[in-house]
mmCIF entry with sequence, helices, sheets and N, C-alpha, C, O atoms, coordinates in Angstrom:
data_MODEL
# 
_entry.id   MODEL 
# 
_entity.id                         1 
_entity.type                       polymer 
_entity.pdbx_number_of_molecules   1 
# 
_entity_poly.entity_id                      1 
_entity_poly.type                           'polypeptide(L)' 
_entity_poly.nstd_linkage                   no 
_entity_poly.nstd_monomer                   no 
_entity_poly.pdbx_seq_one_letter_code       MFAKTWLPLPLVTAIGFAIPPIEFDVGILIILGLLPRPALIAGMLLM 
_entity_poly.pdbx_seq_one_letter_code_can   MFAKTWLPLPLVTAIGFAIPPIEFDVGILIILGLLPRPALIAGMLLM 
_entity_poly.pdbx_strand_id                 A 
# 
loop_
_entity_poly_seq.entity_id 
_entity_poly_seq.num 
_entity_poly_seq.mon_id 
_entity_poly_seq.hetero 
1 1  MET n 
1 2  PHE n 
1 3  ALA n 
1 4  LYS n 
1 5  THR n 
1 6  TRP n 
1 7  LEU n 
1 8  PRO n 
1 9  LEU n 
1 10 PRO n 
1 11 LEU n 
1 12 VAL n 
1 13 THR n 
1 14 ALA n 
1 15 ILE n 
1 16 GLY n 
1 17 PHE n 
1 18 ALA n 
1 19 ILE n 
1 20 PRO n 
1 21 PRO n 
1 22 ILE n 
1 23 GLU n 
1 24 PHE n 
1 25 ASP n 
1 26 VAL n 
1 27 GLY n 
1 28 ILE n 
1 29 LEU n 
1 30 ILE n 
1 31 ILE n 
1 32 LEU n 
1 33 GLY n 
1 34 LEU n 
1 35 LEU n 
1 36 PRO n 
1 37 ARG n 
1 38 PRO n 
1 39 ALA n 
1 40 LEU n 
1 41 ILE n 
1 42 ALA n 
1 43 GLY n 
1 44 MET n 
1 45 LEU n 
1 46 LEU n 
1 47 MET n 
# 
_struct_asym.id          A 
_struct_asym.entity_id   1 
# 
loop_
_struct_conf.conf_type_id 
_struct_conf.id 
_struct_conf.pdbx_PDB_helix_id 
_struct_conf.beg_label_comp_id 
_struct_conf.beg_label_asym_id 
_struct_conf.beg_label_seq_id 
_struct_conf.pdbx_beg_PDB_ins_code 
_struct_conf.end_label_comp_id 
_struct_conf.end_label_asym_id 
_struct_conf.end_label_seq_id 
_struct_conf.pdbx_end_PDB_ins_code 
_struct_conf.beg_auth_comp_id 
_struct_conf.beg_auth_asym_id 
_struct_conf.beg_auth_seq_id 
_struct_conf.end_auth_comp_id 
_struct_conf.end_auth_asym_id 
_struct_conf.end_auth_seq_id 
_struct_conf.pdbx_PDB_helix_class 
_struct_conf.details 
_struct_conf.pdbx_PDB_helix_length 
HELX_P HELX_P1 AA1 LEU A 9  ? LEU A 32 ? LEU A 9  LEU A 32 1 ? 24 
HELX_P HELX_P2 AA2 PRO A 36 ? LEU A 46 ? PRO A 36 LEU A 46 1 ? 11 
# 
_struct_conf_type.id          HELX_P 
_struct_conf_type.criteria    ? 
_struct_conf_type.reference   ? 
# 
loop_
_atom_site.group_PDB 
_atom_site.id 
_atom_site.type_symbol 
_atom_site.label_atom_id 
_atom_site.label_alt_id 
_atom_site.label_comp_id 
_atom_site.label_asym_id 
_atom_site.label_entity_id 
_atom_site.label_seq_id 
_atom_site.pdbx_PDB_ins_code 
_atom_site.Cartn_x 
_atom_site.Cartn_y 
_atom_site.Cartn_z 
_atom_site.occupancy 
_atom_site.B_iso_or_equiv 
_atom_site.pdbx_formal_charge 
_atom_site.auth_seq_id 
_atom_site.auth_comp_id 
_atom_site.auth_asym_id 
_atom_site.auth_atom_id 
_atom_site.pdbx_PDB_model_num 
ATOM 1   N N  . MET A 1 1  ? 0.815  -1.201 0.000  1.00 0.00 ? 1  MET A N  1 
ATOM 2   C CA . MET A 1 1  ? 0.000  0.000  0.000  1.00 0.00 ? 1  MET A CA 1 
ATOM 3   C C  . MET A 1 1  ? 0.858  1.265  0.000  1.00 0.00 ? 1  MET A C  1 
ATOM 4   O O  . MET A 1 1  ? 0.369  2.348  -0.323 1.00 0.00 ? 1  MET A O  1 
ATOM 5   N N  . PHE A 1 2  ? 2.110  1.134  0.353  1.00 0.00 ? 2  PHE A N  1 
ATOM 6   C CA . PHE A 1 2  ? 3.003  2.288  0.358  1.00 0.00 ? 2  PHE A CA 1 
ATOM 7   C C  . PHE A 1 2  ? 3.925  2.261  -0.855 1.00 0.00 ? 2  PHE A C  1 
ATOM 8   O O  . PHE A 1 2  ? 5.024  2.815  -0.815 1.00 0.00 ? 2  PHE A O  1 
ATOM 9   N N  . ALA A 1 3  ? 3.486  1.626  -1.921 1.00 0.00 ? 3  ALA A N  1 
ATOM 10  C CA . ALA A 1 3  ? 4.335  1.483  -3.102 1.00 0.00 ? 3  ALA A CA 1 
ATOM 11  C C  . ALA A 1 3  ? 4.613  2.825  -3.770 1.00 0.00 ? 3  ALA A C  1 
ATOM 12  O O  . ALA A 1 3  ? 5.698  3.025  -4.316 1.00 0.00 ? 3  ALA A O  1 
ATOM 13  N N  . LYS A 1 4  ? 3.665  3.734  -3.736 1.00 0.00 ? 4  LYS A N  1 
ATOM 14  C CA . LYS A 1 4  ? 3.833  5.018  -4.424 1.00 0.00 ? 4  LYS A CA 1 
ATOM 15  C C  . LYS A 1 4  ? 3.901  6.176  -3.437 1.00 0.00 ? 4  LYS A C  1 
ATOM 16  O O  . LYS A 1 4  ? 3.298  7.225  -3.661 1.00 0.00 ? 4  LYS A O  1 
ATOM 17  N N  . THR A 1 5  ? 4.617  5.990  -2.372 1.00 0.00 ? 5  THR A N  1 
ATOM 18  C CA . THR A 1 5  ? 4.753  7.043  -1.381 1.00 0.00 ? 5  THR A CA 1 
ATOM 19  C C  . THR A 1 5  ? 6.188  7.561  -1.382 1.00 0.00 ? 5  THR A C  1 
ATOM 20  O O  . THR A 1 5  ? 7.096  6.881  -1.860 1.00 0.00 ? 5  THR A O  1 
ATOM 21  N N  . TRP A 1 6  ? 6.388  8.733  -0.860 1.00 0.00 ? 6  TRP A N  1 
ATOM 22  C CA . TRP A 1 6  ? 7.728  9.310  -0.779 1.00 0.00 ? 6  TRP A CA 1 
ATOM 23  C C  . TRP A 1 6  ? 8.473  8.818  0.456  1.00 0.00 ? 6  TRP A C  1 
ATOM 24  O O  . TRP A 1 6  ? 9.665  9.086  0.607  1.00 0.00 ? 6  TRP A O  1 
ATOM 25  N N  . LEU A 1 7  ? 7.775  8.096  1.349  1.00 0.00 ? 7  LEU A N  1 
ATOM 26  C CA . LEU A 1 7  ? 8.433  7.570  2.548  1.00 0.00 ? 7  LEU A CA 1 
ATOM 27  C C  . LEU A 1 7  ? 9.344  6.404  2.170  1.00 0.00 ? 7  LEU A C  1 
ATOM 28  O O  . LEU A 1 7  ? 8.940  5.537  1.395  1.00 0.00 ? 7  LEU A O  1 
ATOM 29  N N  . PRO A 1 8  ? 10.555 6.369  2.698  1.00 0.00 ? 8  PRO A N  1 
ATOM 30  C CA . PRO A 1 8  ? 11.444 5.247  2.390  1.00 0.00 ? 8  PRO A CA 1 
ATOM 31  C C  . PRO A 1 8  ? 10.960 3.967  3.075  1.00 0.00 ? 8  PRO A C  1 
ATOM 32  O O  . PRO A 1 8  ? 10.447 4.004  4.194  1.00 0.00 ? 8  PRO A O  1 
ATOM 33  N N  . LEU A 1 9  ? 11.129 2.853  2.396  1.00 0.00 ? 9  LEU A N  1 
ATOM 34  C CA . LEU A 1 9  ? 10.664 1.568  2.909  1.00 0.00 ? 9  LEU A CA 1 
ATOM 35  C C  . LEU A 1 9  ? 11.225 1.231  4.286  1.00 0.00 ? 9  LEU A C  1 
ATOM 36  O O  . LEU A 1 9  ? 10.471 0.732  5.121  1.00 0.00 ? 9  LEU A O  1 
ATOM 37  N N  . PRO A 1 10 ? 12.514 1.474  4.575  1.00 0.00 ? 10 PRO A N  1 
ATOM 38  C CA . PRO A 1 10 ? 13.013 1.152  5.920  1.00 0.00 ? 10 PRO A CA 1 
ATOM 39  C C  . PRO A 1 10 ? 12.291 1.933  7.029  1.00 0.00 ? 10 PRO A C  1 
ATOM 40  O O  . PRO A 1 10 ? 12.083 1.406  8.122  1.00 0.00 ? 10 PRO A O  1 
ATOM 41  N N  . LEU A 1 11 ? 11.914 3.174  6.750  1.00 0.00 ? 11 LEU A N  1 
ATOM 42  C CA . LEU A 1 11 ? 11.196 3.967  7.747  1.00 0.00 ? 11 LEU A CA 1 
ATOM 43  C C  . LEU A 1 11 ? 9.810  3.385  8.003  1.00 0.00 ? 11 LEU A C  1 
ATOM 44  O O  . LEU A 1 11 ? 9.387  3.270  9.153  1.00 0.00 ? 11 LEU A O  1 
ATOM 45  N N  . VAL A 1 12 ? 9.108  3.021  6.947  1.00 0.00 ? 12 VAL A N  1 
ATOM 46  C CA . VAL A 1 12 ? 7.776  2.429  7.081  1.00 0.00 ? 12 VAL A CA 1 
ATOM 47  C C  . VAL A 1 12 ? 7.867  1.109  7.843  1.00 0.00 ? 12 VAL A C  1 
ATOM 48  O O  . VAL A 1 12 ? 7.043  0.832  8.714  1.00 0.00 ? 12 VAL A O  1 
ATOM 49  N N  . THR A 1 13 ? 8.863  0.304  7.515  1.00 0.00 ? 13 THR A N  1 
ATOM 50  C CA . THR A 1 13 ? 9.041  -0.988 8.185  1.00 0.00 ? 13 THR A CA 1 
ATOM 51  C C  . THR A 1 13 ? 9.361  -0.796 9.665  1.00 0.00 ? 13 THR A C  1 
ATOM 52  O O  . THR A 1 13 ? 8.794  -1.482 10.516 1.00 0.00 ? 13 THR A O  1 
ATOM 53  N N  . ALA A 1 14 ? 10.258 0.125  9.975  1.00 0.00 ? 14 ALA A N  1 
ATOM 54  C CA . ALA A 1 14 ? 10.645 0.362  11.371 1.00 0.00 ? 14 ALA A CA 1 
ATOM 55  C C  . ALA A 1 14 ? 9.454  0.830  12.195 1.00 0.00 ? 14 ALA A C  1 
ATOM 56  O O  . ALA A 1 14 ? 9.249  0.363  13.315 1.00 0.00 ? 14 ALA A O  1 
ATOM 57  N N  . ILE A 1 15 ? 8.681  1.738  11.650 1.00 0.00 ? 15 ILE A N  1 
ATOM 58  C CA . ILE A 1 15 ? 7.506  2.226  12.369 1.00 0.00 ? 15 ILE A CA 1 
ATOM 59  C C  . ILE A 1 15 ? 6.482  1.111  12.537 1.00 0.00 ? 15 ILE A C  1 
ATOM 60  O O  . ILE A 1 15 ? 5.846  0.997  13.584 1.00 0.00 ? 15 ILE A O  1 
ATOM 61  N N  . GLY A 1 16 ? 6.329  0.298  11.511 1.00 0.00 ? 16 GLY A N  1 
ATOM 62  C CA . GLY A 1 16 ? 5.395  -0.830 11.584 1.00 0.00 ? 16 GLY A CA 1 
ATOM 63  C C  . GLY A 1 16 ? 5.760  -1.821 12.676 1.00 0.00 ? 16 GLY A C  1 
ATOM 64  O O  . GLY A 1 16 ? 4.882  -2.391 13.323 1.00 0.00 ? 16 GLY A O  1 
ATOM 65  N N  . PHE A 1 17 ? 7.056  -2.028 12.880 1.00 0.00 ? 17 PHE A N  1 
ATOM 66  C CA . PHE A 1 17 ? 7.489  -2.934 13.937 1.00 0.00 ? 17 PHE A CA 1 
ATOM 67  C C  . PHE A 1 17 ? 7.489  -2.272 15.308 1.00 0.00 ? 17 PHE A C  1 
ATOM 68  O O  . PHE A 1 17 ? 7.385  -2.970 16.316 1.00 0.00 ? 17 PHE A O  1 
ATOM 69  N N  . ALA A 1 18 ? 7.601  -0.960 15.378 1.00 0.00 ? 18 ALA A N  1 
ATOM 70  C CA . ALA A 1 18 ? 7.699  -0.259 16.660 1.00 0.00 ? 18 ALA A CA 1 
ATOM 71  C C  . ALA A 1 18 ? 6.342  0.024  17.293 1.00 0.00 ? 18 ALA A C  1 
ATOM 72  O O  . ALA A 1 18 ? 6.223  0.028  18.519 1.00 0.00 ? 18 ALA A O  1 
ATOM 73  N N  . ILE A 1 19 ? 5.327  0.257  16.485 1.00 0.00 ? 19 ILE A N  1 
ATOM 74  C CA . ILE A 1 19 ? 4.035  0.680  17.029 1.00 0.00 ? 19 ILE A CA 1 
ATOM 75  C C  . ILE A 1 19 ? 3.366  -0.381 17.919 1.00 0.00 ? 19 ILE A C  1 
ATOM 76  O O  . ILE A 1 19 ? 2.916  -0.025 19.008 1.00 0.00 ? 19 ILE A O  1 
ATOM 77  N N  . PRO A 1 20 ? 3.273  -1.654 17.526 1.00 0.00 ? 20 PRO A N  1 
ATOM 78  C CA . PRO A 1 20 ? 2.587  -2.621 18.402 1.00 0.00 ? 20 PRO A CA 1 
ATOM 79  C C  . PRO A 1 20 ? 3.166  -2.757 19.807 1.00 0.00 ? 20 PRO A C  1 
ATOM 80  O O  . PRO A 1 20 ? 2.390  -2.774 20.763 1.00 0.00 ? 20 PRO A O  1 
ATOM 81  N N  . PRO A 1 21 ? 4.494  -2.856 19.991 1.00 0.00 ? 21 PRO A N  1 
ATOM 82  C CA . PRO A 1 21 ? 4.991  -2.944 21.369 1.00 0.00 ? 21 PRO A CA 1 
ATOM 83  C C  . PRO A 1 21 ? 4.726  -1.669 22.179 1.00 0.00 ? 21 PRO A C  1 
ATOM 84  O O  . PRO A 1 21 ? 4.462  -1.733 23.380 1.00 0.00 ? 21 PRO A O  1 
ATOM 85  N N  . ILE A 1 22 ? 4.798  -0.524 21.516 1.00 0.00 ? 22 ILE A N  1 
ATOM 86  C CA . ILE A 1 22 ? 4.515  0.730  22.219 1.00 0.00 ? 22 ILE A CA 1 
ATOM 87  C C  . ILE A 1 22 ? 3.054  0.768  22.642 1.00 0.00 ? 22 ILE A C  1 
ATOM 88  O O  . ILE A 1 22 ? 2.745  1.153  23.769 1.00 0.00 ? 22 ILE A O  1 
ATOM 89  N N  . GLU A 1 23 ? 2.154  0.373  21.748 1.00 0.00 ? 23 GLU A N  1 
ATOM 90  C CA . GLU A 1 23 ? 0.731  0.327  22.093 1.00 0.00 ? 23 GLU A CA 1 
ATOM 91  C C  . GLU A 1 23 ? 0.489  -0.635 23.248 1.00 0.00 ? 23 GLU A C  1 
ATOM 92  O O  . GLU A 1 23 ? -0.288 -0.341 24.156 1.00 0.00 ? 23 GLU A O  1 
ATOM 93  N N  . PHE A 1 24 ? 1.149  -1.774 23.213 1.00 0.00 ? 24 PHE A N  1 
ATOM 94  C CA . PHE A 1 24 ? 1.000  -2.760 24.291 1.00 0.00 ? 24 PHE A CA 1 
ATOM 95  C C  . PHE A 1 24 ? 1.447  -2.182 25.626 1.00 0.00 ? 24 PHE A C  1 
ATOM 96  O O  . PHE A 1 24 ? 0.740  -2.301 26.627 1.00 0.00 ? 24 PHE A O  1 
ATOM 97  N N  . ASP A 1 25 ? 2.620  -1.556 25.642 1.00 0.00 ? 25 ASP A N  1 
ATOM 98  C CA . ASP A 1 25 ? 3.145  -0.981 26.882 1.00 0.00 ? 25 ASP A CA 1 
ATOM 99  C C  . ASP A 1 25 ? 2.232  0.115  27.426 1.00 0.00 ? 25 ASP A C  1 
ATOM 100 O O  . ASP A 1 25 ? 1.963  0.166  28.627 1.00 0.00 ? 25 ASP A O  1 
ATOM 101 N N  . VAL A 1 26 ? 1.760  0.981  26.551 1.00 0.00 ? 26 VAL A N  1 
ATOM 102 C CA . VAL A 1 26 ? 0.865  2.061  26.984 1.00 0.00 ? 26 VAL A CA 1 
ATOM 103 C C  . VAL A 1 26 ? -0.437 1.462  27.515 1.00 0.00 ? 26 VAL A C  1 
ATOM 104 O O  . VAL A 1 26 ? -0.959 1.920  28.531 1.00 0.00 ? 26 VAL A O  1 
ATOM 105 N N  . GLY A 1 27 ? -0.957 0.453  26.845 1.00 0.00 ? 27 GLY A N  1 
ATOM 106 C CA . GLY A 1 27 ? -2.189 -0.197 27.299 1.00 0.00 ? 27 GLY A CA 1 
ATOM 107 C C  . GLY A 1 27 ? -2.032 -0.841 28.660 1.00 0.00 ? 27 GLY A C  1 
ATOM 108 O O  . GLY A 1 27 ? -2.921 -0.733 29.505 1.00 0.00 ? 27 GLY A O  1 
ATOM 109 N N  . ILE A 1 28 ? -0.915 -1.506 28.882 1.00 0.00 ? 28 ILE A N  1 
ATOM 110 C CA . ILE A 1 28 ? -0.671 -2.131 30.187 1.00 0.00 ? 28 ILE A CA 1 
ATOM 111 C C  . ILE A 1 28 ? -0.575 -1.074 31.278 1.00 0.00 ? 28 ILE A C  1 
ATOM 112 O O  . ILE A 1 28 ? -1.126 -1.248 32.365 1.00 0.00 ? 28 ILE A O  1 
ATOM 113 N N  . LEU A 1 29 ? 0.120  0.017  30.991 1.00 0.00 ? 29 LEU A N  1 
ATOM 114 C CA . LEU A 1 29 ? 0.223  1.090  31.985 1.00 0.00 ? 29 LEU A CA 1 
ATOM 115 C C  . LEU A 1 29 ? -1.158 1.649  32.326 1.00 0.00 ? 29 LEU A C  1 
ATOM 116 O O  . LEU A 1 29 ? -1.445 1.920  33.493 1.00 0.00 ? 29 LEU A O  1 
ATOM 117 N N  . ILE A 1 30 ? -2.005 1.823  31.328 1.00 0.00 ? 30 ILE A N  1 
ATOM 118 C CA . ILE A 1 30 ? -3.346 2.359  31.576 1.00 0.00 ? 30 ILE A CA 1 
ATOM 119 C C  . ILE A 1 30 ? -4.187 1.363  32.357 1.00 0.00 ? 30 ILE A C  1 
ATOM 120 O O  . ILE A 1 30 ? -4.875 1.741  33.305 1.00 0.00 ? 30 ILE A O  1 
ATOM 121 N N  . ILE A 1 31 ? -4.138 0.093  31.968 1.00 0.00 ? 31 ILE A N  1 
ATOM 122 C CA . ILE A 1 31 ? -4.942 -0.927 32.649 1.00 0.00 ? 31 ILE A CA 1 
ATOM 123 C C  . ILE A 1 31 ? -4.522 -1.072 34.108 1.00 0.00 ? 31 ILE A C  1 
ATOM 124 O O  . ILE A 1 31 ? -5.371 -1.172 34.994 1.00 0.00 ? 31 ILE A O  1 
ATOM 125 N N  . LEU A 1 32 ? -3.222 -1.084 34.358 1.00 0.00 ? 32 LEU A N  1 
ATOM 126 C CA . LEU A 1 32 ? -2.732 -1.256 35.723 1.00 0.00 ? 32 LEU A CA 1 
ATOM 127 C C  . LEU A 1 32 ? -2.799 0.026  36.545 1.00 0.00 ? 32 LEU A C  1 
ATOM 128 O O  . LEU A 1 32 ? -2.657 -0.009 37.767 1.00 0.00 ? 32 LEU A O  1 
ATOM 129 N N  . GLY A 1 33 ? -3.010 1.137  35.889 1.00 0.00 ? 33 GLY A N  1 
ATOM 130 C CA . GLY A 1 33 ? -3.111 2.406  36.601 1.00 0.00 ? 33 GLY A CA 1 
ATOM 131 C C  . GLY A 1 33 ? -1.766 2.979  37.002 1.00 0.00 ? 33 GLY A C  1 
ATOM 132 O O  . GLY A 1 33 ? -1.685 3.822  37.896 1.00 0.00 ? 33 GLY A O  1 
ATOM 133 N N  . LEU A 1 34 ? -0.710 2.524  36.343 1.00 0.00 ? 34 LEU A N  1 
ATOM 134 C CA . LEU A 1 34 ? 0.625  3.043  36.634 1.00 0.00 ? 34 LEU A CA 1 
ATOM 135 C C  . LEU A 1 34 ? 0.902  4.228  35.720 1.00 0.00 ? 34 LEU A C  1 
ATOM 136 O O  . LEU A 1 34 ? 0.716  4.140  34.506 1.00 0.00 ? 34 LEU A O  1 
ATOM 137 N N  . LEU A 1 35 ? 1.338  5.312  36.293 1.00 0.00 ? 35 LEU A N  1 
ATOM 138 C CA . LEU A 1 35 ? 1.618  6.530  35.523 1.00 0.00 ? 35 LEU A CA 1 
ATOM 139 C C  . LEU A 1 35 ? 0.467  6.862  34.577 1.00 0.00 ? 35 LEU A C  1 
ATOM 140 O O  . LEU A 1 35 ? 0.680  6.967  33.369 1.00 0.00 ? 35 LEU A O  1 
ATOM 141 N N  . PRO A 1 36 ? -0.736 7.029  35.098 1.00 0.00 ? 36 PRO A N  1 
ATOM 142 C CA . PRO A 1 36 ? -1.894 7.185  34.205 1.00 0.00 ? 36 PRO A CA 1 
ATOM 143 C C  . PRO A 1 36 ? -1.820 8.423  33.308 1.00 0.00 ? 36 PRO A C  1 
ATOM 144 O O  . PRO A 1 36 ? -2.142 8.339  32.122 1.00 0.00 ? 36 PRO A O  1 
ATOM 145 N N  . ARG A 1 37 ? -1.411 9.543  33.840 1.00 0.00 ? 37 ARG A N  1 
ATOM 146 C CA . ARG A 1 37 ? -1.376 10.750 33.006 1.00 0.00 ? 37 ARG A CA 1 
ATOM 147 C C  . ARG A 1 37 ? -0.351 10.640 31.881 1.00 0.00 ? 37 ARG A C  1 
ATOM 148 O O  . ARG A 1 37 ? -0.693 10.906 30.729 1.00 0.00 ? 37 ARG A O  1 
ATOM 149 N N  . PRO A 1 38 ? 0.911  10.252 32.178 1.00 0.00 ? 38 PRO A N  1 
ATOM 150 C CA . PRO A 1 38 ? 1.860  10.094 31.071 1.00 0.00 ? 38 PRO A CA 1 
ATOM 151 C C  . PRO A 1 38 ? 1.446  8.999  30.079 1.00 0.00 ? 38 PRO A C  1 
ATOM 152 O O  . PRO A 1 38 ? 1.679  9.128  28.877 1.00 0.00 ? 38 PRO A O  1 
ATOM 153 N N  . ALA A 1 39 ? 0.833  7.925  30.584 1.00 0.00 ? 39 ALA A N  1 
ATOM 154 C CA . ALA A 1 39 ? 0.396  6.852  29.687 1.00 0.00 ? 39 ALA A CA 1 
ATOM 155 C C  . ALA A 1 39 ? -0.723 7.336  28.758 1.00 0.00 ? 39 ALA A C  1 
ATOM 156 O O  . ALA A 1 39 ? -0.731 7.005  27.573 1.00 0.00 ? 39 ALA A O  1 
ATOM 157 N N  . LEU A 1 40 ? -1.655 8.108  29.285 1.00 0.00 ? 40 LEU A N  1 
ATOM 158 C CA . LEU A 1 40 ? -2.731 8.629  28.452 1.00 0.00 ? 40 LEU A CA 1 
ATOM 159 C C  . LEU A 1 40 ? -2.207 9.643  27.440 1.00 0.00 ? 40 LEU A C  1 
ATOM 160 O O  . LEU A 1 40 ? -2.662 9.676  26.296 1.00 0.00 ? 40 LEU A O  1 
ATOM 161 N N  . ILE A 1 41 ? -1.269 10.454 27.852 1.00 0.00 ? 41 ILE A N  1 
ATOM 162 C CA . ILE A 1 41 ? -0.663 11.416 26.922 1.00 0.00 ? 41 ILE A CA 1 
ATOM 163 C C  . ILE A 1 41 ? 0.086  10.674 25.817 1.00 0.00 ? 41 ILE A C  1 
ATOM 164 O O  . ILE A 1 41 ? -0.024 11.024 24.642 1.00 0.00 ? 41 ILE A O  1 
ATOM 165 N N  . ALA A 1 42 ? 0.847  9.647  26.199 1.00 0.00 ? 42 ALA A N  1 
ATOM 166 C CA . ALA A 1 42 ? 1.575  8.860  25.206 1.00 0.00 ? 42 ALA A CA 1 
ATOM 167 C C  . ALA A 1 42 ? 0.604  8.181  24.240 1.00 0.00 ? 42 ALA A C  1 
ATOM 168 O O  . ALA A 1 42 ? 0.866  8.115  23.039 1.00 0.00 ? 42 ALA A O  1 
ATOM 169 N N  . GLY A 1 43 ? -0.515 7.677  24.763 1.00 0.00 ? 43 GLY A N  1 
ATOM 170 C CA . GLY A 1 43 ? -1.516 7.065  23.902 1.00 0.00 ? 43 GLY A CA 1 
ATOM 171 C C  . GLY A 1 43 ? -2.117 8.057  22.918 1.00 0.00 ? 43 GLY A C  1 
ATOM 172 O O  . GLY A 1 43 ? -2.321 7.733  21.748 1.00 0.00 ? 43 GLY A O  1 
ATOM 173 N N  . MET A 1 44 ? -2.398 9.262  23.392 1.00 0.00 ? 44 MET A N  1 
ATOM 174 C CA . MET A 1 44 ? -2.950 10.281 22.499 1.00 0.00 ? 44 MET A CA 1 
ATOM 175 C C  . MET A 1 44 ? -1.933 10.666 21.427 1.00 0.00 ? 44 MET A C  1 
ATOM 176 O O  . MET A 1 44 ? -2.295 10.825 20.261 1.00 0.00 ? 44 MET A O  1 
ATOM 177 N N  . LEU A 1 45 ? -0.672 10.817 21.808 1.00 0.00 ? 45 LEU A N  1 
ATOM 178 C CA . LEU A 1 45 ? 0.361  11.165 20.836 1.00 0.00 ? 45 LEU A CA 1 
ATOM 179 C C  . LEU A 1 45 ? 0.582  10.040 19.826 1.00 0.00 ? 45 LEU A C  1 
ATOM 180 O O  . LEU A 1 45 ? 0.875  10.296 18.658 1.00 0.00 ? 45 LEU A O  1 
ATOM 181 N N  . LEU A 1 46 ? 0.442  8.817  20.272 1.00 0.00 ? 46 LEU A N  1 
ATOM 182 C CA . LEU A 1 46 ? 0.615  7.678  19.388 1.00 0.00 ? 46 LEU A CA 1 
ATOM 183 C C  . LEU A 1 46 ? -0.486 7.625  18.340 1.00 0.00 ? 46 LEU A C  1 
ATOM 184 O O  . LEU A 1 46 ? -0.255 7.239  17.194 1.00 0.00 ? 46 LEU A O  1 
ATOM 185 N N  . MET A 1 47 ? -1.679 8.017  18.748 1.00 0.00 ? 47 MET A N  1 
ATOM 186 C CA . MET A 1 47 ? -2.795 8.023  17.784 1.00 0.00 ? 47 MET A CA 1 
ATOM 187 C C  . MET A 1 47 ? -2.611 9.122  16.782 1.00 0.00 ? 47 MET A C  1 
ATOM 188 O O  . MET A 1 47 ? -3.444 9.290  15.890 1.00 0.00 ? 47 MET A O  1 
# 
């Protein structure tokens, strides 16, 4: 789907691999109630 984009393939691949673990970590922090404000801010920035 990114065949005709100006973004370089390594950047797209790196972001694709980085987003799921970050989402998981932010979700765990929110569920457990640890650092709720920074976790919610990080979640909003990630979206």
